[in-house]
Biotite code that builds the C-alpha atoms (Angstrom):
import biotite.structure as struc

atoms = struc.array([
    struc.Atom([11.032, 6.477, 22.909], chain_id="A", res_id=1, res_name="MET", atom_name="CA", element="C"),
    struc.Atom([14.354, 5.094, 21.687], chain_id="A", res_id=2, res_name="ALA", atom_name="CA", element="C"),
    struc.Atom([13.143, 1.685, 23.389], chain_id="A", res_id=3, res_name="SER", atom_name="CA", element="C"),
    struc.Atom([10.156, 1.757, 21.527], chain_id="A", res_id=4, res_name="PHE", atom_name="CA", element="C"),
    struc.Atom([11.816, 1.886, 18.633], chain_id="A", res_id=5, res_name="CYS", atom_name="CA", element="C"),
    struc.Atom([14.508, -0.496, 19.314], chain_id="A", res_id=6, res_name="LYS", atom_name="CA", element="C"),
    struc.Atom([11.421, -3.091, 20.076], chain_id="A", res_id=7, res_name="VAL", atom_name="CA", element="C"),
    struc.Atom([9.681, -1.832, 17.185], chain_id="A", res_id=8, res_name="SER", atom_name="CA", element="C"),
    struc.Atom([12.733, -3.069, 14.937], chain_id="A", res_id=9, res_name="ILE", atom_name="CA", element="C"),
    struc.Atom([13.213, -6.273, 16.573], chain_id="A", res_id=10, res_name="MET", atom_name="CA", element="C"),
    struc.Atom([9.607, -7.119, 16.443], chain_id="A", res_id=11, res_name="ALA", atom_name="CA", element="C"),
    struc.Atom([9.663, -6.104, 12.726], chain_id="A", res_id=12, res_name="PHE", atom_name="CA", element="C"),
    struc.Atom([12.739, -8.501, 11.790], chain_id="A", res_id=13, res_name="PHE", atom_name="CA", element="C"),
    struc.Atom([11.347, -11.247, 14.391], chain_id="A", res_id=14, res_name="LEU", atom_name="CA", element="C"),
    struc.Atom([7.868, -11.590, 13.493], chain_id="A", res_id=15, res_name="LEU", atom_name="CA", element="C"),
    struc.Atom([8.435, -11.183, 9.839], chain_id="A", res_id=16, res_name="ALA", atom_name="CA", element="C"),
    struc.Atom([12.064, -11.621, 9.016], chain_id="A", res_id=17, res_name="SER", atom_name="CA", element="C"),
    struc.Atom([11.503, -11.480, 5.196], chain_id="A", res_id=18, res_name="GLY", atom_name="CA", element="C"),
    struc.Atom([8.069, -9.931, 5.229], chain_id="A", res_id=19, res_name="ALA", atom_name="CA", element="C"),
    struc.Atom([9.507, -6.529, 4.466], chain_id="A", res_id=20, res_name="PHE", atom_name="CA", element="C"),
    struc.Atom([11.120, -7.591, 1.411], chain_id="A", res_id=21, res_name="LEU", atom_name="CA", element="C"),
    struc.Atom([7.677, -8.328, -0.029], chain_id="A", res_id=22, res_name="SER", atom_name="CA", element="C"),
    struc.Atom([6.178, -5.001, -0.253], chain_id="A", res_id=23, res_name="SER", atom_name="CA", element="C"),
    struc.Atom([7.589, -1.450, 0.763], chain_id="A", res_id=24, res_name="PRO", atom_name="CA", element="C"),
    struc.Atom([4.228, -0.517, 1.907], chain_id="A", res_id=25, res_name="ALA", atom_name="CA", element="C"),
    struc.Atom([4.226, -2.039, 5.507], chain_id="A", res_id=26, res_name="LEU", atom_name="CA", element="C"),
    struc.Atom([3.130, -0.772, 8.752], chain_id="A", res_id=27, res_name="ALA", atom_name="CA", element="C"),
    struc.Atom([3.243, -1.842, 12.490], chain_id="A", res_id=28, res_name="PHE", atom_name="CA", element="C"),
    struc.Atom([0.547, -2.340, 14.713], chain_id="A", res_id=29, res_name="GLU", atom_name="CA", element="C"),
    struc.Atom([1.773, -2.233, 18.222], chain_id="A", res_id=30, res_name="ALA", atom_name="CA", element="C"),
    struc.Atom([0.291, -2.532, 21.745], chain_id="A", res_id=31, res_name="ASN", atom_name="CA", element="C"),
    struc.Atom([2.315, -3.382, 24.891], chain_id="A", res_id=32, res_name="GLU", atom_name="CA", element="C"),
    struc.Atom([1.782, -7.049, 24.189], chain_id="A", res_id=33, res_name="GLN", atom_name="CA", element="C"),
    struc.Atom([1.257, -7.598, 20.679], chain_id="A", res_id=34, res_name="ASP", atom_name="CA", element="C"),
    struc.Atom([3.332, -6.642, 17.744], chain_id="A", res_id=35, res_name="PHE", atom_name="CA", element="C"),
    struc.Atom([2.073, -7.667, 14.326], chain_id="A", res_id=36, res_name="SER", atom_name="CA", element="C"),
    struc.Atom([2.503, -6.433, 10.556], chain_id="A", res_id=37, res_name="LEU", atom_name="CA", element="C"),
    struc.Atom([-0.166, -4.919, 8.604], chain_id="A", res_id=38, res_name="ALA", atom_name="CA", element="C"),
    struc.Atom([-0.288, -4.486, 5.053], chain_id="A", res_id=39, res_name="SER", atom_name="CA", element="C"),
    struc.Atom([-1.028, -0.869, 4.299], chain_id="A", res_id=40, res_name="GLU", atom_name="CA", element="C"),
    struc.Atom([-3.440, -0.686, 1.169], chain_id="A", res_id=41, res_name="PRO", atom_name="CA", element="C"),
    struc.Atom([-1.173, -0.412, -2.096], chain_id="A", res_id=42, res_name="SER", atom_name="CA", element="C"),
    struc.Atom([-1.874, 2.501, -4.218], chain_id="A", res_id=43, res_name="SER", atom_name="CA", element="C"),
    struc.Atom([-0.989, 2.037, -8.178], chain_id="A", res_id=44, res_name="SER", atom_name="CA", element="C"),
    struc.Atom([2.163, 3.819, -7.693], chain_id="A", res_id=45, res_name="SER", atom_name="CA", element="C"),
    struc.Atom([3.425, 1.279, -5.072], chain_id="A", res_id=46, res_name="ASP", atom_name="CA", element="C"),
    struc.Atom([6.005, -0.819, -6.557], chain_id="A", res_id=47, res_name="GLN", atom_name="CA", element="C"),
    struc.Atom([8.299, -3.621, -4.996], chain_id="A", res_id=48, res_name="ASP", atom_name="CA", element="C"),
    struc.Atom([11.755, -2.392, -3.600], chain_id="A", res_id=49, res_name="ILE", atom_name="CA", element="C"),
    struc.Atom([13.000, -5.955, -4.306], chain_id="A", res_id=50, res_name="ILE", atom_name="CA", element="C"),
    struc.Atom([12.371, -7.796, -7.633], chain_id="A", res_id=51, res_name="PRO", atom_name="CA", element="C"),
    struc.Atom([10.703, -11.050, -6.998], chain_id="A", res_id=52, res_name="PRO", atom_name="CA", element="C"),
    struc.Atom([13.914, -13.466, -8.110], chain_id="A", res_id=53, res_name="ALA", atom_name="CA", element="C"),
    struc.Atom([15.958, -11.517, -5.665], chain_id="A", res_id=54, res_name="LEU", atom_name="CA", element="C"),
    struc.Atom([13.479, -11.484, -3.022], chain_id="A", res_id=55, res_name="ARG", atom_name="CA", element="C"),
    struc.Atom([13.081, -15.389, -3.424], chain_id="A", res_id=56, res_name="HIS", atom_name="CA", element="C"),
    struc.Atom([16.804, -15.755, -3.150], chain_id="A", res_id=57, res_name="TYR", atom_name="CA", element="C"),
    struc.Atom([16.840, -13.472, 0.329], chain_id="A", res_id=58, res_name="LEU", atom_name="CA", element="C"),
    struc.Atom([14.022, -15.654, 1.737], chain_id="A", res_id=59, res_name="PHE", atom_name="CA", element="C"),
    struc.Atom([16.317, -18.730, 0.980], chain_id="A", res_id=60, res_name="GLN", atom_name="CA", element="C"),
    struc.Atom([19.121, -17.195, 2.441], chain_id="A", res_id=61, res_name="CYS", atom_name="CA", element="C"),
    struc.Atom([17.279, -16.181, 5.842], chain_id="A", res_id=62, res_name="LEU", atom_name="CA", element="C"),
    struc.Atom([16.199, -19.965, 5.833], chain_id="A", res_id=63, res_name="GLU", atom_name="CA", element="C"),
    struc.Atom([19.854, -20.957, 6.072], chain_id="A", res_id=64, res_name="LYS", atom_name="CA", element="C"),
    struc.Atom([20.505, -18.451, 8.732], chain_id="A", res_id=65, res_name="LEU", atom_name="CA", element="C"),
    struc.Atom([18.079, -20.163, 11.091], chain_id="A", res_id=66, res_name="GLY", atom_name="CA", element="C"),
    struc.Atom([15.266, -18.452, 12.722], chain_id="A", res_id=67, res_name="GLU", atom_name="CA", element="C"),
    struc.Atom([16.954, -18.579, 16.238], chain_id="A", res_id=68, res_name="GLU", atom_name="CA", element="C"),
    struc.Atom([20.312, -16.737, 14.731], chain_id="A", res_id=69, res_name="CYS", atom_name="CA", element="C"),
    struc.Atom([18.383, -13.783, 12.821], chain_id="A", res_id=70, res_name="ARG", atom_name="CA", element="C"),
    struc.Atom([17.812, -11.626, 15.685], chain_id="A", res_id=71, res_name="PRO", atom_name="CA", element="C"),
    struc.Atom([21.106, -12.028, 17.114], chain_id="A", res_id=72, res_name="LEU", atom_name="CA", element="C"),
    struc.Atom([22.677, -10.796, 13.888], chain_id="A", res_id=73, res_name="PHE", atom_name="CA", element="C"),
    struc.Atom([20.118, -8.079, 13.060], chain_id="A", res_id=74, res_name="PHE", atom_name="CA", element="C"),
    struc.Atom([20.541, -6.581, 16.690], chain_id="A", res_id=75, res_name="ALA", atom_name="CA", element="C"),
    struc.Atom([24.360, -6.789, 16.266], chain_id="A", res_id=76, res_name="ARG", atom_name="CA", element="C"),
    struc.Atom([24.373, -5.261, 12.711], chain_id="A", res_id=77, res_name="ILE", atom_name="CA", element="C"),
    struc.Atom([21.681, -2.864, 12.879], chain_id="A", res_id=78, res_name="PHE", atom_name="CA", element="C"),
    struc.Atom([20.954, -1.754, 16.519], chain_id="A", res_id=79, res_name="ILE", atom_name="CA", element="C"),
    struc.Atom([24.760, -2.097, 17.510], chain_id="A", res_id=80, res_name="GLY", atom_name="CA", element="C"),
    struc.Atom([24.527, -4.624, 20.406], chain_id="A", res_id=81, res_name="GLU", atom_name="CA", element="C"),
    struc.Atom([27.477, -6.086, 21.517], chain_id="A", res_id=82, res_name="LYS", atom_name="CA", element="C"),
    struc.Atom([25.674, -9.529, 21.558], chain_id="A", res_id=83, res_name="ASN", atom_name="CA", element="C"),
    struc.Atom([27.744, -12.496, 21.985], chain_id="A", res_id=84, res_name="GLU", atom_name="CA", element="C"),
    struc.Atom([26.769, -14.440, 18.761], chain_id="A", res_id=85, res_name="ILE", atom_name="CA", element="C"),
    struc.Atom([26.742, -18.417, 19.315], chain_id="A", res_id=86, res_name="PRO", atom_name="CA", element="C"),
    struc.Atom([29.113, -20.711, 17.439], chain_id="A", res_id=87, res_name="THR", atom_name="CA", element="C"),
    struc.Atom([26.173, -22.521, 15.943], chain_id="A", res_id=88, res_name="SER", atom_name="CA", element="C"),
    struc.Atom([24.727, -19.283, 14.488], chain_id="A", res_id=89, res_name="CYS", atom_name="CA", element="C"),
    struc.Atom([28.267, -18.238, 13.042], chain_id="A", res_id=90, res_name="CYS", atom_name="CA", element="C"),
    struc.Atom([28.541, -21.705, 11.547], chain_id="A", res_id=91, res_name="GLN", atom_name="CA", element="C"),
    struc.Atom([25.159, -21.292, 9.982], chain_id="A", res_id=92, res_name="ASN", atom_name="CA", element="C"),
    struc.Atom([26.049, -17.563, 8.636], chain_id="A", res_id=93, res_name="LEU", atom_name="CA", element="C"),
    struc.Atom([29.329, -18.964, 7.233], chain_id="A", res_id=94, res_name="VAL", atom_name="CA", element="C"),
    struc.Atom([27.422, -21.941, 5.410], chain_id="A", res_id=95, res_name="GLN", atom_name="CA", element="C"),
    struc.Atom([24.895, -19.686, 4.146], chain_id="A", res_id=96, res_name="MET", atom_name="CA", element="C"),
    struc.Atom([27.795, -17.763, 2.499], chain_id="A", res_id=97, res_name="GLY", atom_name="CA", element="C"),
    struc.Atom([28.942, -14.037, 2.261], chain_id="A", res_id=98, res_name="ASP", atom_name="CA", element="C"),
    struc.Atom([26.793, -13.452, -0.903], chain_id="A", res_id=99, res_name="LYS", atom_name="CA", element="C"),
    struc.Atom([23.633, -14.206, 1.378], chain_id="A", res_id=100, res_name="CYS", atom_name="CA", element="C"),
    struc.Atom([24.988, -12.208, 4.200], chain_id="A", res_id=101, res_name="HIS", atom_name="CA", element="C"),
    struc.Atom([25.653, -9.236, 2.031], chain_id="A", res_id=102, res_name="THR", atom_name="CA", element="C"),
    struc.Atom([22.515, -9.326, -0.041], chain_id="A", res_id=103, res_name="ALA", atom_name="CA", element="C"),
    struc.Atom([20.555, -9.468, 3.366], chain_id="A", res_id=104, res_name="ILE", atom_name="CA", element="C"),
    struc.Atom([22.382, -6.499, 4.665], chain_id="A", res_id=105, res_name="THR", atom_name="CA", element="C"),
    struc.Atom([21.860, -4.505, 1.339], chain_id="A", res_id=106, res_name="ASN", atom_name="CA", element="C"),
    struc.Atom([18.176, -5.386, 1.505], chain_id="A", res_id=107, res_name="ALA", atom_name="CA", element="C"),
    struc.Atom([17.492, -4.142, 5.022], chain_id="A", res_id=108, res_name="VAL", atom_name="CA", element="C"),
    struc.Atom([19.685, -1.072, 4.031], chain_id="A", res_id=109, res_name="ILE", atom_name="CA", element="C"),
    struc.Atom([17.228, -0.381, 1.226], chain_id="A", res_id=110, res_name="SER", atom_name="CA", element="C"),
    struc.Atom([14.517, 0.258, 3.524], chain_id="A", res_id=111, res_name="ARG", atom_name="CA", element="C"),
    struc.Atom([14.284, 3.892, 4.281], chain_id="A", res_id=112, res_name="PRO", atom_name="CA", element="C"),
    struc.Atom([14.415, 3.806, 7.977], chain_id="A", res_id=113, res_name="GLU", atom_name="CA", element="C"),
    struc.Atom([17.937, 2.172, 7.576], chain_id="A", res_id=114, res_name="PHE", atom_name="CA", element="C"),
    struc.Atom([19.541, 3.849, 4.712], chain_id="A", res_id=115, res_name="SER", atom_name="CA", element="C"),
    struc.Atom([20.910, 6.900, 6.662], chain_id="A", res_id=116, res_name="GLY", atom_name="CA", element="C"),
    struc.Atom([23.282, 4.518, 8.265], chain_id="A", res_id=117, res_name="ASN", atom_name="CA", element="C"),
    struc.Atom([24.110, 2.594, 5.703], chain_id="A", res_id=118, res_name="ALA", atom_name="CA", element="C"),
    struc.Atom([28.190, 2.780, 6.120], chain_id="A", res_id=119, res_name="THR", atom_name="CA", element="C"),
    struc.Atom([27.729, 2.060, 9.923], chain_id="A", res_id=120, res_name="LEU", atom_name="CA", element="C"),
    struc.Atom([25.557, -0.786, 9.179], chain_id="A", res_id=121, res_name="PHE", atom_name="CA", element="C"),
    struc.Atom([27.947, -2.436, 6.261], chain_id="A", res_id=122, res_name="ARG", atom_name="CA", element="C"),
    struc.Atom([30.954, -2.115, 8.333], chain_id="A", res_id=123, res_name="THR", atom_name="CA", element="C"),
    struc.Atom([29.131, -3.912, 11.353], chain_id="A", res_id=124, res_name="ARG", atom_name="CA", element="C"),
    struc.Atom([28.074, -6.897, 8.579], chain_id="A", res_id=125, res_name="SER", atom_name="CA", element="C"),
    struc.Atom([31.740, -7.004, 7.602], chain_id="A", res_id=126, res_name="GLU", atom_name="CA", element="C"),
    struc.Atom([33.004, -7.230, 11.078], chain_id="A", res_id=127, res_name="GLU", atom_name="CA", element="C"),
    struc.Atom([30.240, -9.715, 12.017], chain_id="A", res_id=128, res_name="THR", atom_name="CA", element="C"),
    struc.Atom([31.293, -11.844, 9.044], chain_id="A", res_id=129, res_name="TRP", atom_name="CA", element="C"),
    struc.Atom([35.030, -11.572, 9.669], chain_id="A", res_id=130, res_name="THR", atom_name="CA", element="C"),
    struc.Atom([34.495, -12.542, 13.407], chain_id="A", res_id=131, res_name="THR", atom_name="CA", element="C"),
    struc.Atom([32.208, -15.687, 12.564], chain_id="A", res_id=132, res_name="CYS", atom_name="CA", element="C"),
    struc.Atom([34.601, -16.833, 9.482], chain_id="A", res_id=133, res_name="SER", atom_name="CA", element="C"),
    struc.Atom([37.382, -16.604, 11.953], chain_id="A", res_id=134, res_name="ARG", atom_name="CA", element="C"),
    struc.Atom([35.712, -18.745, 14.680], chain_id="A", res_id=135, res_name="LEU", atom_name="CA", element="C"),
    struc.Atom([34.124, -21.587, 12.166], chain_id="A", res_id=136, res_name="VAL", atom_name="CA", element="C"),
    struc.Atom([37.778, -21.608, 10.805], chain_id="A", res_id=137, res_name="GLU", atom_name="CA", element="C"),
    struc.Atom([39.549, -22.298, 14.336], chain_id="A", res_id=138, res_name="ILE", atom_name="CA", element="C"),
    struc.Atom([36.748, -24.985, 15.193], chain_id="A", res_id=139, res_name="ILE", atom_name="CA", element="C"),
    struc.Atom([36.893, -26.669, 11.934], chain_id="A", res_id=140, res_name="SER", atom_name="CA", element="C"),
    struc.Atom([39.832, -25.937, 9.971], chain_id="A", res_id=141, res_name="PRO", atom_name="CA", element="C"),
    struc.Atom([40.138, -27.161, 6.399], chain_id="A", res_id=142, res_name="GLY", atom_name="CA", element="C"),
    struc.Atom([42.127, -30.044, 5.250], chain_id="A", res_id=143, res_name="PRO", atom_name="CA", element="C"),
    struc.Atom([45.906, -29.673, 5.719], chain_id="A", res_id=144, res_name="SER", atom_name="CA", element="C"),
    struc.Atom([48.204, -29.067, 2.658], chain_id="A", res_id=145, res_name="ALA", atom_name="CA", element="C"),
])
């Protein structure tokens, strides 16, 4: 059961790394070989969790992070995997900026399935940011004084 949950969460992030931002009414259709997102019919009482302007900003952030890096950061922060983040992904994260990183983390935490562990996820997010920013600083130090 935990394995299915983990795969479902990863599939959710991989297949629609930003789609969850557009509607609170998303559901998974899963079988052993195919994971896809399907929108549930929205009722008139459904409201977007994230305002359109913020949603647009988050999509831009996710683009900067890069398709190959998103699942690695997601697994580390929200699943707790101790995966090694490639230097190139750390560079993407730092170039994307702490503001984007925090906004993405908060957007995921705003989902009911993640909100119960918000403190843990924020701690992992901060640790990931610190690790990557230190790595990037070592490999490309700023100008000398």
